[in-house]
SEFIZA-3560 file (N, C-alpha, C; in Angstrom, 3 decimals):
REM SEFIZA-3560
<numar><xx>-11.774</xx><yy>-1.701</yy><zz>-9.697</zz><atom>N</atom></numar>
<numar><xx>-11.144</xx><yy>-0.480</yy><zz>-9.648</zz><atom>CA</atom></numar>
<numar><xx>-11.740</xx><yy>0.603</yy><zz>-10.735</zz><atom>C</atom></numar>
<numar><xx>-11.483</xx><yy>1.826</yy><zz>-9.888</zz><atom>N</atom></numar>
<numar><xx>-11.745</xx><yy>2.959</yy><zz>-10.704</zz><atom>CA</atom></numar>
<numar><xx>-11.605</xx><yy>3.075</yy><zz>-12.138</zz><atom>C</atom></numar>
<numar><xx>-12.204</xx><yy>3.902</yy><zz>-13.394</zz><atom>N</atom></numar>
<numar><xx>-11.418</xx><yy>3.752</yy><zz>-14.669</zz><atom>CA</atom></numar>
<numar><xx>-9.986</xx><yy>4.928</yy><zz>-14.524</zz><atom>C</atom></numar>
<numar><xx>-10.373</xx><yy>5.686</yy><zz>-13.189</zz><atom>N</atom></numar>
<numar><xx>-9.770</xx><yy>7.060</yy><zz>-13.299</zz><atom>CA</atom></numar>
<numar><xx>-7.956</xx><yy>6.780</yy><zz>-12.697</zz><atom>C</atom></numar>
<numar><xx>-7.037</xx><yy>6.730</yy><zz>-13.785</zz><atom>N</atom></numar>
<numar><xx>-5.809</xx><yy>6.553</yy><zz>-12.852</zz><atom>CA</atom></numar>
<numar><xx>-5.497</xx><yy>7.602</yy><zz>-11.953</zz><atom>C</atom></numar>
<numar><xx>-6.227</xx><yy>8.663</yy><zz>-12.000</zz><atom>N</atom></numar>
<numar><xx>-5.593</xx><yy>9.784</yy><zz>-10.920</zz><atom>CA</atom></numar>
<numar><xx>-6.390</xx><yy>9.280</yy><zz>-9.419</zz><atom>C</atom></numar>
<numar><xx>-7.095</xx><yy>8.462</yy><zz>-9.732</zz><atom>N</atom></numar>
<numar><xx>-7.754</xx><yy>7.713</yy><zz>-8.223</zz><atom>CA</atom></numar>
<numar><xx>-6.844</xx><yy>7.341</yy><zz>-7.346</zz><atom>C</atom></numar>
<numar><xx>-5.952</xx><yy>7.566</yy><zz>-5.999</zz><atom>N</atom></numar>
<numar><xx>-5.465</xx><yy>7.249</yy><zz>-5.165</zz><atom>CA</atom></numar>
<numar><xx>-6.327</xx><yy>6.378</yy><zz>-3.967</zz><atom>C</atom></numar>
<numar><xx>-6.578</xx><yy>5.273</yy><zz>-3.906</zz><atom>N</atom></numar>
<numar><xx>-7.420</xx><yy>4.638</yy><zz>-2.972</zz><atom>CA</atom></numar>
<numar><xx>-6.658</xx><yy>3.878</yy><zz>-2.311</zz><atom>C</atom></numar>
<numar><xx>-7.078</xx><yy>4.188</yy><zz>-0.793</zz><atom>N</atom></numar>
<numar><xx>-6.238</xx><yy>3.638</yy><zz>0.427</zz><atom>CA</atom></numar>
<numar><xx>-7.747</xx><yy>2.696</yy><zz>1.573</zz><atom>C</atom></numar>
<numar><xx>-8.227</xx><yy>2.067</yy><zz>1.218</zz><atom>N</atom></numar>
<numar><xx>-9.506</xx><yy>1.551</yy><zz>2.098</zz><atom>CA</atom></numar>
<numar><xx>-8.754</xx><yy>0.581</yy><zz>3.103</zz><atom>C</atom></numar>
<numar><xx>-9.262</xx><yy>1.356</yy><zz>4.377</zz><atom>N</atom></numar>
<numar><xx>-9.155</xx><yy>0.553</yy><zz>5.657</zz><atom>CA</atom></numar>
<numar><xx>-9.927</xx><yy>-0.108</yy><zz>5.876</zz><atom>C</atom></numar>
<numar><xx>-9.835</xx><yy>-1.730</yy><zz>6.004</zz><atom>N</atom></numar>
<numar><xx>-10.401</xx><yy>-2.949</yy><zz>6.125</zz><atom>CA</atom></numar>
<numar><xx>-10.881</xx><yy>-3.018</yy><zz>7.258</zz><atom>C</atom></numar>
<numar><xx>-10.218</xx><yy>-2.880</yy><zz>8.382</zz><atom>N</atom></numar>
<numar><xx>-10.250</xx><yy>-3.616</yy><zz>9.735</zz><atom>CA</atom></numar>
<numar><xx>-9.537</xx><yy>-2.243</yy><zz>10.854</zz><atom>C</atom></numar>
<numar><xx>-10.147</xx><yy>-2.053</yy><zz>11.708</zz><atom>N</atom></numar>
<numar><xx>-9.246</xx><yy>-0.954</yy><zz>12.794</zz><atom>CA</atom></numar>
<numar><xx>-8.799</xx><yy>-1.882</yy><zz>13.784</zz><atom>C</atom></numar>
<numar><xx>-8.958</xx><yy>-3.124</yy><zz>13.606</zz><atom>N</atom></numar>
<numar><xx>-8.029</xx><yy>-4.197</yy><zz>14.754</zz><atom>CA</atom></numar>
<numar><xx>-6.312</xx><yy>-3.974</yy><zz>14.867</zz><atom>C</atom></numar>
<numar><xx>-5.798</xx><yy>-3.555</yy><zz>15.519</zz><atom>N</atom></numar>
<numar><xx>-4.586</xx><yy>-2.913</yy><zz>16.065</zz><atom>CA</atom></numar>
<numar><xx>-3.819</xx><yy>-3.980</yy><zz>15.270</zz><atom>C</atom></numar>
<numar><xx>-2.583</xx><yy>-3.416</yy><zz>14.892</zz><atom>N</atom></numar>
<numar><xx>-1.920</xx><yy>-4.011</yy><zz>13.507</zz><atom>CA</atom></numar>
<numar><xx>-0.560</xx><yy>-4.046</yy><zz>14.448</zz><atom>C</atom></numar>
<numar><xx>0.339</xx><yy>-5.585</yy><zz>14.509</zz><atom>N</atom></numar>
<numar><xx>1.839</xx><yy>-5.870</yy><zz>15.246</zz><atom>CA</atom></numar>
<numar><xx>2.538</xx><yy>-4.252</yy><zz>14.793</zz><atom>C</atom></numar>
<numar><xx>3.323</xx><yy>-3.625</yy><zz>15.440</zz><atom>N</atom></numar>
<numar><xx>3.626</xx><yy>-2.522</yy><zz>15.254</zz><atom>CA</atom></numar>
<numar><xx>4.517</xx><yy>-1.926</yy><zz>16.810</zz><atom>C</atom></numar>
<numar><xx>5.351</xx><yy>-1.021</yy><zz>16.259</zz><atom>N</atom></numar>
<numar><xx>5.788</xx><yy>-0.288</yy><zz>17.816</zz><atom>CA</atom></numar>
<numar><xx>5.147</xx><yy>1.428</yy><zz>17.511</zz><atom>C</atom></numar>
<numar><xx>4.680</xx><yy>1.801</yy><zz>18.603</zz><atom>N</atom></numar>
<numar><xx>4.249</xx><yy>3.034</yy><zz>18.387</zz><atom>CA</atom></numar>
<numar><xx>5.361</xx><yy>4.197</yy><zz>17.722</zz><atom>C</atom></numar>
<numar><xx>4.921</xx><yy>4.850</yy><zz>16.952</zz><atom>N</atom></numar>
<numar><xx>5.679</xx><yy>5.676</yy><zz>16.243</zz><atom>CA</atom></numar>
<numar><xx>5.062</xx><yy>7.444</yy><zz>15.869</zz><atom>C</atom></numar>
<numar><xx>6.049</xx><yy>8.180</yy><zz>15.942</zz><atom>N</atom></numar>
<numar><xx>5.450</xx><yy>9.645</yy><zz>16.282</zz><atom>CA</atom></numar>
<numar><xx>5.767</xx><yy>9.948</yy><zz>14.539</zz><atom>C</atom></numar>
<numar><xx>4.943</xx><yy>11.216</yy><zz>14.381</zz><atom>N</atom></numar>
<numar><xx>5.197</xx><yy>12.235</yy><zz>12.661</zz><atom>CA</atom></numar>
<numar><xx>6.343</xx><yy>11.589</yy><zz>12.587</zz><atom>C</atom></numar>
<numar><xx>7.077</xx><yy>12.681</yy><zz>11.420</zz><atom>N</atom></numar>
<numar><xx>8.330</xx><yy>12.597</yy><zz>10.878</zz><atom>CA</atom></numar>
<numar><xx>9.484</xx><yy>11.509</yy><zz>10.729</zz><atom>C</atom></numar>
<numar><xx>9.097</xx><yy>10.406</yy><zz>11.082</zz><atom>N</atom></numar>
<numar><xx>10.057</xx><yy>9.126</yy><zz>10.943</zz><atom>CA</atom></numar>
<numar><xx>9.674</xx><yy>8.720</yy><zz>9.833</zz><atom>C</atom></numar>
<numar><xx>10.464</xx><yy>7.584</yy><zz>9.266</zz><atom>N</atom></numar>
<numar><xx>10.767</xx><yy>7.440</yy><zz>7.631</zz><atom>CA</atom></numar>
<numar><xx>10.609</xx><yy>6.046</yy><zz>7.908</zz><atom>C</atom></numar>
<numar><xx>9.673</xx><yy>5.346</yy><zz>7.275</zz><atom>N</atom></numar>
<numar><xx>9.617</xx><yy>3.814</yy><zz>6.910</zz><atom>CA</atom></numar>
<numar><xx>9.952</xx><yy>3.169</yy><zz>5.535</zz><atom>C</atom></numar>
<numar><xx>10.233</xx><yy>2.294</yy><zz>5.773</zz><atom>N</atom></numar>
<numar><xx>10.800</xx><yy>1.372</yy><zz>4.406</zz><atom>CA</atom></numar>
<numar><xx>9.454</xx><yy>0.427</yy><zz>4.294</zz><atom>C</atom></numar>
<numar><xx>8.954</xx><yy>0.182</yy><zz>3.345</zz><atom>N</atom></numar>
<numar><xx>7.726</xx><yy>-0.503</yy><zz>2.542</zz><atom>CA</atom></numar>
<numar><xx>7.742</xx><yy>-0.809</yy><zz>1.676</zz><atom>C</atom></numar>
<numar><xx>7.058</xx><yy>-2.503</yy><zz>1.208</zz><atom>N</atom></numar>
<numar><xx>7.286</xx><yy>-2.573</yy><zz>0.086</zz><atom>CA</atom></numar>
<numar><xx>5.840</xx><yy>-2.303</yy><zz>-0.797</zz><atom>C</atom></numar>
<numar><xx>6.429</xx><yy>-2.012</yy><zz>-1.977</zz><atom>N</atom></numar>
<numar><xx>4.882</xx><yy>-2.006</yy><zz>-3.089</zz><atom>CA</atom></numar>
<numar><xx>5.205</xx><yy>-2.678</yy><zz>-4.200</zz><atom>C</atom></numar>
<numar><xx>4.060</xx><yy>-3.554</yy><zz>-4.299</zz><atom>N</atom></numar>
<numar><xx>3.720</xx><yy>-4.665</yy><zz>-5.292</zz><atom>CA</atom></numar>
<numar><xx>3.301</xx><yy>-4.020</yy><zz>-6.614</zz><atom>C</atom></numar>
<numar><xx>4.006</xx><yy>-3.705</yy><zz>-7.954</zz><atom>N</atom></numar>
<numar><xx>3.153</xx><yy>-3.131</yy><zz>-9.211</zz><atom>CA</atom></numar>
<numar><xx>2.886</xx><yy>-4.734</yy><zz>-10.065</zz><atom>C</atom></numar>
<numar><xx>1.458</xx><yy>-4.631</yy><zz>-10.368</zz><atom>N</atom></numar>
<numar><xx>1.370</xx><yy>-4.962</yy><zz>-11.550</zz><atom>CA</atom></numar>
<numar><xx>0.784</xx><yy>-4.084</yy><zz>-12.837</zz><atom>C</atom></numar>
<numar><xx>1.408</xx><yy>-4.891</yy><zz>-13.781</zz><atom>N</atom></numar>
<numar><xx>0.411</xx><yy>-3.949</yy><zz>-15.325</zz><atom>CA</atom></numar>
<numar><xx>-0.747</xx><yy>-4.606</yy><zz>-15.520</zz><atom>C</atom></numar>
<numar><xx>-1.529</xx><yy>-3.889</yy><zz>-16.010</zz><atom>N</atom></numar>
<numar><xx>-3.102</xx><yy>-4.464</yy><zz>-16.457</zz><atom>CA</atom></numar>
<numar><xx>-3.403</xx><yy>-3.652</yy><zz>-17.715</zz><atom>C</atom></numar>
<numar><xx>-4.530</xx><yy>-3.826</yy><zz>-17.926</zz><atom>N</atom></numar>
<numar><xx>-4.972</xx><yy>-3.280</yy><zz>-19.642</zz><atom>CA</atom></numar>
<numar><xx>-4.994</xx><yy>-1.782</yy><zz>-19.265</zz><atom>C</atom></numar>
<numar><xx>-5.260</xx><yy>-1.037</yy><zz>-18.428</zz><atom>N</atom></numar>
<numar><xx>-5.338</xx><yy>0.112</yy><zz>-18.209</zz><atom>CA</atom></numar>
<numar><xx>-4.155</xx><yy>0.775</yy><zz>-17.870</zz><atom>C</atom></numar>
<numar><xx>-2.846</xx><yy>0.097</yy><zz>-17.522</zz><atom>N</atom></numar>
<numar><xx>-1.532</xx><yy>0.847</yy><zz>-17.135</zz><atom>CA</atom></numar>
<numar><xx>-1.401</xx><yy>-0.264</yy><zz>-16.089</zz><atom>C</atom></numar>
<numar><xx>-0.862</xx><yy>0.491</yy><zz>-14.579</zz><atom>N</atom></numar>
<numar><xx>-0.393</xx><yy>-0.320</yy><zz>-13.335</zz><atom>CA</atom></numar>
<numar><xx>-1.088</xx><yy>-0.333</yy><zz>-12.363</zz><atom>C</atom></numar>
<numar><xx>-1.465</xx><yy>-1.284</yy><zz>-11.678</zz><atom>N</atom></numar>
<numar><xx>-1.809</xx><yy>-1.565</yy><zz>-9.970</zz><atom>CA</atom></numar>
<numar><xx>-0.776</xx><yy>-1.698</yy><zz>-9.383</zz><atom>C</atom></numar>
<numar><xx>-0.592</xx><yy>-0.879</yy><zz>-7.950</zz><atom>N</atom></numar>
<numar><xx>0.237</xx><yy>-1.029</yy><zz>-6.853</zz><atom>CA</atom></numar>
<numar><xx>-0.665</xx><yy>-1.159</yy><zz>-5.718</zz><atom>C</atom></numar>
<numar><xx>0.313</xx><yy>-2.335</yy><zz>-4.660</zz><atom>N</atom></numar>
<numar><xx>-0.698</xx><yy>-2.445</yy><zz>-3.474</zz><atom>CA</atom></numar>
<numar><xx>0.956</xx><yy>-2.493</yy><zz>-2.333</zz><atom>C</atom></numar>
<numar><xx>0.537</xx><yy>-2.111</yy><zz>-1.074</zz><atom>N</atom></numar>
<numar><xx>1.336</xx><yy>-2.467</yy><zz>-0.363</zz><atom>CA</atom></numar>
<numar><xx>1.239</xx><yy>-3.787</yy><zz>0.704</zz><atom>C</atom></numar>
<numar><xx>2.278</xx><yy>-4.629</yy><zz>0.961</zz><atom>N</atom></numar>
<numar><xx>1.745</xx><yy>-5.673</yy><zz>1.495</zz><atom>CA</atom></numar>
<numar><xx>1.144</xx><yy>-5.846</yy><zz>3.098</zz><atom>C</atom></numar>
<numar><xx>2.046</xx><yy>-4.495</yy><zz>3.708</zz><atom>N</atom></numar>
<numar><xx>2.188</xx><yy>-4.376</yy><zz>4.755</zz><atom>CA</atom></numar>
<numar><xx>0.878</xx><yy>-3.501</yy><zz>5.471</zz><atom>C</atom></numar>
<numar><xx>0.100</xx><yy>-3.005</yy><zz>4.665</zz><atom>N</atom></numar>
<numar><xx>-1.010</xx><yy>-2.376</yy><zz>4.776</zz><atom>CA</atom></numar>
<numar><xx>-2.087</xx><yy>-2.478</yy><zz>4.012</zz><atom>C</atom></numar>
<numar><xx>-3.012</xx><yy>-3.388</yy><zz>4.721</zz><atom>N</atom></numar>
<numar><xx>-4.111</xx><yy>-4.026</yy><zz>4.570</zz><atom>CA</atom></numar>
<numar><xx>-4.912</xx><yy>-3.217</yy><zz>3.778</zz><atom>C</atom></numar>
<numar><xx>-5.288</xx><yy>-3.284</yy><zz>2.353</zz><atom>N</atom></numar>
<numar><xx>-6.365</xx><yy>-2.055</yy><zz>1.743</zz><atom>CA</atom></numar>
<numar><xx>-5.527</xx><yy>-1.180</yy><zz>0.783</zz><atom>C</atom></numar>
<numar><xx>-4.645</xx><yy>-0.909</yy><zz>1.251</zz><atom>N</atom></numar>
<numar><xx>-3.511</xx><yy>0.009</yy><zz>0.684</zz><atom>CA</atom></numar>
<numar><xx>-3.325</xx><yy>0.128</yy><zz>-1.051</zz><atom>C</atom></numar>
<numar><xx>-3.692</xx><yy>0.353</yy><zz>-2.060</zz><atom>N</atom></numar>
<numar><xx>-3.893</xx><yy>0.380</yy><zz>-3.360</zz><atom>CA</atom></numar>
<numar><xx>-3.959</xx><yy>1.535</yy><zz>-4.430</zz><atom>C</atom></numar>
<numar><xx>-3.506</xx><yy>1.126</yy><zz>-4.995</zz><atom>N</atom></numar>
<numar><xx>-3.783</xx><yy>2.549</yy><zz>-5.936</zz><atom>CA</atom></numar>
<numar><xx>-3.501</xx><yy>1.639</yy><zz>-7.709</zz><atom>C</atom></numar>
<numar><xx>-3.742</xx><yy>2.481</yy><zz>-8.566</zz><atom>N</atom></numar>
<numar><xx>-3.548</xx><yy>2.414</yy><zz>-9.878</zz><atom>CA</atom></numar>
<numar><xx>-2.992</xx><yy>4.016</yy><zz>-10.624</zz><atom>C</atom></numar>
<numar><xx>-2.647</xx><yy>3.528</yy><zz>-12.049</zz><atom>N</atom></numar>
<numar><xx>-1.833</xx><yy>4.548</yy><zz>-12.577</zz><atom>CA</atom></numar>
<numar><xx>-1.779</xx><yy>4.509</yy><zz>-14.097</zz><atom>C</atom></numar>
<numar><xx>-1.563</xx><yy>5.425</yy><zz>-15.425</zz><atom>N</atom></numar>
<numar><xx>-1.354</xx><yy>4.827</yy><zz>-16.607</zz><atom>CA</atom></numar>
<numar><xx>-0.099</xx><yy>4.230</yy><zz>-16.667</zz><atom>C</atom></numar>
<numar><xx>0.887</xx><yy>5.017</yy><zz>-16.010</zz><atom>N</atom></numar>
<numar><xx>2.608</xx><yy>4.922</yy><zz>-16.482</zz><atom>CA</atom></numar>
<numar><xx>2.731</xx><yy>4.382</yy><zz>-14.732</zz><atom>C</atom></numar>
<numar><xx>4.065</xx><yy>3.530</yy><zz>-14.992</zz><atom>N</atom></numar>
<numar><xx>4.848</xx><yy>3.272</yy><zz>-14.010</zz><atom>CA</atom></numar>
<numar><xx>5.177</xx><yy>4.372</yy><zz>-12.779</zz><atom>C</atom></numar>
<numar><xx>5.771</xx><yy>4.935</yy><zz>-13.471</zz><atom>N</atom></numar>
<numar><xx>5.964</xx><yy>6.572</yy><zz>-12.715</zz><atom>CA</atom></numar>
<numar><xx>5.028</xx><yy>7.352</yy><zz>-12.030</zz><atom>C</atom></numar>
<numar><xx>3.311</xx><yy>7.370</yy><zz>-12.896</zz><atom>N</atom></numar>
<numar><xx>2.363</xx><yy>7.693</yy><zz>-12.040</zz><atom>CA</atom></numar>
<numar><xx>1.724</xx><yy>6.579</yy><zz>-11.259</zz><atom>C</atom></numar>
<numar><xx>1.891</xx><yy>5.294</yy><zz>-10.863</zz><atom>N</atom></numar>
<numar><xx>1.704</xx><yy>4.615</yy><zz>-9.904</zz><atom>CA</atom></numar>
<numar><xx>2.298</xx><yy>4.485</yy><zz>-8.720</zz><atom>C</atom></numar>
<numar><xx>3.791</xx><yy>5.130</yy><zz>-9.111</zz><atom>N</atom></numar>
<numar><xx>4.669</xx><yy>4.987</yy><zz>-8.012</zz><atom>CA</atom></numar>
<numar><xx>4.531</xx><yy>6.004</yy><zz>-7.040</zz><atom>C</atom></numar>
<numar><xx>4.110</xx><yy>7.166</yy><zz>-7.639</zz><atom>N</atom></numar>
<numar><xx>3.734</xx><yy>8.321</yy><zz>-7.269</zz><atom>CA</atom></numar>
<numar><xx>2.811</xx><yy>8.043</yy><zz>-6.166</zz><atom>C</atom></numar>
<numar><xx>1.548</xx><yy>7.715</yy><zz>-7.145</zz><atom>N</atom></numar>
<numar><xx>-0.030</xx><yy>7.230</yy><zz>-6.389</zz><atom>CA</atom></numar>
<numar><xx>0.126</xx><yy>6.290</yy><zz>-4.917</zz><atom>C</atom></numar>
<numar><xx>0.890</xx><yy>5.712</yy><zz>-5.223</zz><atom>N</atom></numar>
<numar><xx>1.261</xx><yy>4.600</yy><zz>-3.784</zz><atom>CA</atom></numar>
<numar><xx>1.859</xx><yy>4.780</yy><zz>-2.936</zz><atom>C</atom></numar>
<numar><xx>2.931</xx><yy>5.996</yy><zz>-3.190</zz><atom>N</atom></numar>
<numar><xx>3.881</xx><yy>6.830</yy><zz>-2.335</zz><atom>CA</atom></numar>
<numar><xx>2.551</xx><yy>7.769</yy><zz>-1.307</zz><atom>C</atom></numar>
<numar><xx>1.870</xx><yy>8.518</yy><zz>-2.281</zz><atom>N</atom></numar>
<numar><xx>0.658</xx><yy>9.012</yy><zz>-1.621</zz><atom>CA</atom></numar>
<numar><xx>-0.543</xx><yy>8.066</yy><zz>-0.608</zz><atom>C</atom></numar>
<numar><xx>-1.004</xx><yy>7.055</yy><zz>-0.945</zz><atom>N</atom></numar>
<numar><xx>-1.797</xx><yy>6.214</yy><zz>-0.648</zz><atom>CA</atom></numar>
<numar><xx>-1.142</xx><yy>5.913</yy><zz>0.686</zz><atom>C</atom></numar>
<numar><xx>-0.031</xx><yy>5.292</yy><zz>0.509</zz><atom>N</atom></numar>
<numar><xx>0.856</xx><yy>5.079</yy><zz>1.824</zz><atom>CA</atom></numar>
<numar><xx>0.670</xx><yy>5.686</yy><zz>2.858</zz><atom>C</atom></numar>
<numar><xx>0.990</xx><yy>6.977</yy><zz>2.156</zz><atom>N</atom></numar>
<numar><xx>1.607</xx><yy>8.361</yy><zz>3.528</zz><atom>CA</atom></numar>
<numar><xx>-0.104</xx><yy>8.419</yy><zz>3.842</zz><atom>C</atom></numar>
<numar><xx>-1.035</xx><yy>8.439</yy><zz>3.103</zz><atom>N</atom></numar>
<numar><xx>-2.472</xx><yy>8.676</yy><zz>3.654</zz><atom>CA</atom></numar>
<numar><xx>-2.813</xx><yy>7.548</yy><zz>4.821</zz><atom>C</atom></numar>
<numar><xx>-2.280</xx><yy>6.424</yy><zz>4.238</zz><atom>N</atom></numar>
<numar><xx>-3.323</xx><yy>5.538</yy><zz>5.160</zz><atom>CA</atom></numar>
<numar><xx>-1.971</xx><yy>5.444</yy><zz>6.487</zz><atom>C</atom></numar>
<numar><xx>-1.130</xx><yy>5.797</yy><zz>6.364</zz><atom>N</atom></numar>
<numar><xx>0.409</xx><yy>5.833</yy><zz>7.927</zz><atom>CA</atom></numar>
<numar><xx>-0.494</xx><yy>7.015</yy><zz>9.008</zz><atom>C</atom></numar>
<numar><xx>-0.910</xx><yy>8.537</yy><zz>8.083</zz><atom>N</atom></numar>
<numar><xx>-1.284</xx><yy>9.436</yy><zz>8.682</zz><atom>CA</atom></numar>
<numar><xx>-2.640</xx><yy>8.983</yy><zz>9.480</zz><atom>C</atom></numar>
<numar><xx>-3.594</xx><yy>8.324</yy><zz>8.367</zz><atom>N</atom></numar>
<numar><xx>-4.819</xx><yy>7.680</yy><zz>9.426</zz><atom>CA</atom></numar>
<numar><xx>-4.384</xx><yy>6.954</yy><zz>10.806</zz><atom>C</atom></numar>
<numar><xx>-3.680</xx><yy>5.922</yy><zz>10.625</zz><atom>N</atom></numar>
<numar><xx>-2.855</xx><yy>5.281</yy><zz>11.716</zz><atom>CA</atom></numar>
<numar><xx>-2.750</xx><yy>6.221</yy><zz>12.560</zz><atom>C</atom></numar>
<numar><xx>-1.599</xx><yy>7.079</yy><zz>12.494</zz><atom>N</atom></numar>
<numar><xx>-1.184</xx><yy>8.006</yy><zz>13.845</zz><atom>CA</atom></numar>
<numar><xx>-2.495</xx><yy>8.492</yy><zz>14.018</zz><atom>C</atom></numar>
<numar><xx>-3.752</xx><yy>9.354</yy><zz>13.369</zz><atom>N</atom></numar>
<numar><xx>-4.606</xx><yy>10.024</yy><zz>13.611</zz><atom>CA</atom></numar>
<numar><xx>-5.328</xx><yy>9.462</yy><zz>14.995</zz><atom>C</atom></numar>
<numar><xx>-5.763</xx><yy>8.148</yy><zz>14.664</zz><atom>N</atom></numar>
<numar><xx>-6.179</xx><yy>7.555</yy><zz>15.689</zz><atom>CA</atom></numar>
<numar><xx>-5.726</xx><yy>6.253</yy><zz>16.400</zz><atom>C</atom></numar>
<numar><xx>-4.470</xx><yy>7.019</yy><zz>16.692</zz><atom>N</atom></numar>
<numar><xx>-3.513</xx><yy>6.349</yy><zz>17.561</zz><atom>CA</atom></numar>
<numar><xx>-3.105</xx><yy>4.926</yy><zz>17.421</zz><atom>C</atom></numar>
<numar><xx>-2.972</xx><yy>4.014</yy><zz>16.428</zz><atom>N</atom></numar>
<numar><xx>-2.548</xx><yy>3.235</yy><zz>15.711</zz><atom>CA</atom></numar>
<numar><xx>-1.133</xx><yy>2.827</yy><zz>15.597</zz><atom>C</atom></numar>
<numar><xx>-0.923</xx><yy>1.613</yy><zz>16.366</zz><atom>N</atom></numar>
<numar><xx>0.676</xx><yy>1.656</yy><zz>15.472</zz><atom>CA</atom></numar>
<numar><xx>1.115</xx><yy>1.775</yy><zz>13.887</zz><atom>C</atom></numar>
<numar><xx>2.303</xx><yy>2.549</yy><zz>14.266</zz><atom>N</atom></numar>
<numar><xx>2.573</xx><yy>2.156</yy><zz>12.471</zz><atom>CA</atom></numar>
<numar><xx>3.102</xx><yy>0.628</yy><zz>12.163</zz><atom>C</atom></numar>
<numar><xx>3.227</xx><yy>-0.225</yy><zz>11.116</zz><atom>N</atom></numar>
<numar><xx>3.954</xx><yy>-1.406</yy><zz>10.964</zz><atom>CA</atom></numar>
<numar><xx>5.395</xx><yy>-1.271</yy><zz>11.028</zz><atom>C</atom></numar>
<numar><xx>6.112</xx><yy>-2.655</yy><zz>11.512</zz><atom>N</atom></numar>
<numar><xx>7.076</xx><yy>-3.222</yy><zz>11.636</zz><atom>CA</atom></numar>
<numar><xx>7.364</xx><yy>-3.493</yy><zz>10.322</zz><atom>C</atom></numar>
<numar><xx>8.479</xx><yy>-3.355</yy><zz>9.679</zz><atom>N</atom></numar>
<numar><xx>9.334</xx><yy>-3.518</yy><zz>8.684</zz><atom>CA</atom></numar>
<numar><xx>9.341</xx><yy>-4.766</yy><zz>8.737</zz><atom>C</atom></numar>
<numar><xx>8.673</xx><yy>-5.404</yy><zz>7.568</zz><atom>N</atom></numar>
<numar><xx>8.454</xx><yy>-7.488</yy><zz>7.803</zz><atom>CA</atom></numar>
<numar><xx>9.192</xx><yy>-7.701</yy><zz>6.683</zz><atom>C</atom></numar>
<numar><xx>9.725</xx><yy>-8.906</yy><zz>6.379</zz><atom>N</atom></numar>
<numar><xx>9.587</xx><yy>-9.607</yy><zz>5.125</zz><atom>CA</atom></numar>
<numar><xx>8.244</xx><yy>-9.824</yy><zz>4.302</zz><atom>C</atom></numar>
<numar><xx>8.540</xx><yy>-9.761</yy><zz>2.990</zz><atom>N</atom></numar>
<numar><xx>7.616</xx><yy>-9.864</yy><zz>2.015</zz><atom>CA</atom></numar>
<numar><xx>8.566</xx><yy>-10.821</yy><zz>0.949</zz><atom>C</atom></numar>
<numar><xx>7.615</xx><yy>-11.872</yy><zz>0.924</zz><atom>N</atom></numar>
<numar><xx>8.235</xx><yy>-12.848</yy><zz>-0.147</zz><atom>CA</atom></numar>
<numar><xx>7.442</xx><yy>-13.016</yy><zz>-1.541</zz><atom>C</atom></numar>
<numar><xx>7.948</xx><yy>-13.164</yy><zz>-2.725</zz><atom>N</atom></numar>
<numar><xx>7.619</xx><yy>-13.444</yy><zz>-3.734</zz><atom>CA</atom></numar>
<numar><xx>8.055</xx><yy>-15.198</yy><zz>-4.145</zz><atom>C</atom></numar>
<numar><xx>6.921</xx><yy>-15.706</yy><zz>-4.533</zz><atom>N</atom></numar>
<numar><xx>6.798</xx><yy>-17.181</yy><zz>-5.185</zz><atom>CA</atom></numar>
<numar><xx>6.363</xx><yy>-17.497</yy><zz>-6.463</zz><atom>C</atom></numar>
<numar><xx>6.613</xx><yy>-18.030</yy><zz>-7.568</zz><atom>N</atom></numar>
<numar><xx>6.048</xx><yy>-18.732</yy><zz>-8.349</zz><atom>CA</atom></numar>
<numar><xx>5.964</xx><yy>-19.464</yy><zz>-8.386</zz><atom>C</atom></numar>
<numar><xx>4.833</xx><yy>-20.004</yy><zz>-8.777</zz><atom>N</atom></numar>
<numar><xx>3.657</xx><yy>-21.495</yy><zz>-8.141</zz><atom>CA</atom></numar>
<numar><xx>3.804</xx><yy>-22.214</yy><zz>-9.732</zz><atom>C</atom></numar>
<numar><xx>4.240</xx><yy>-23.052</yy><zz>-9.607</zz><atom>N</atom></numar>
<numar><xx>3.229</xx><yy>-23.869</yy><zz>-10.673</zz><atom>CA</atom></numar>
<numar><xx>1.873</xx><yy>-24.863</yy><zz>-10.535</zz><atom>C</atom></numar>
<numar><xx>1.003</xx><yy>-24.568</yy><zz>-11.330</zz><atom>N</atom></numar>
<numar><xx>-0.257</xx><yy>-24.850</yy><zz>-10.932</zz><atom>CA</atom></numar>
<numar><xx>-0.661</xx><yy>-25.789</yy><zz>-12.188</zz><atom>C</atom></numar>
<numar><xx>-1.394</xx><yy>-26.608</yy><zz>-12.178</zz><atom>N</atom></numar>
<numar><xx>-1.730</xx><yy>-27.579</yy><zz>-13.020</zz><atom>CA</atom></numar>
<numar><xx>-3.380</xx><yy>-26.966</yy><zz>-13.567</zz><atom>C</atom></numar>
<numar><xx>-4.428</xx><yy>-27.315</yy><zz>-14.596</zz><atom>N</atom></numar>
<numar><xx>-5.575</xx><yy>-26.442</yy><zz>-14.871</zz><atom>CA</atom></numar>
<numar><xx>-5.624</xx><yy>-27.220</yy><zz>-15.741</zz><atom>C</atom></numar>
//
C-alpha cells in the first residue's frame, strides 16, 4: 500500500457482474468494513466490494477513508450500469494453525 495515509484506494479488479439488485442513486446500503491495525496505522477493506480498501493513521481517519472508498466504488458501479451488492453475511473465524 502507499505510505501516504490520505490516499483512498478502490481498485476495480473485475468488471464481471456481481449478484445484486438494480438500485439507483440516493439509496442507502449497509456494508461491512474490516479494520486492521498495522505499523503505519490502520487498513480497512469492504468484503462485499472486491478491491475496495484504504488506510489511515488513526481509526477515525481510516473510517472516513473507507466510507469515501465505498462511495466511489458504488458510484462507479452505478455509472457503468452494474447492480449494487445485496447485503450479505460476512463471517469472521478464529483458526488454530500449527506452524
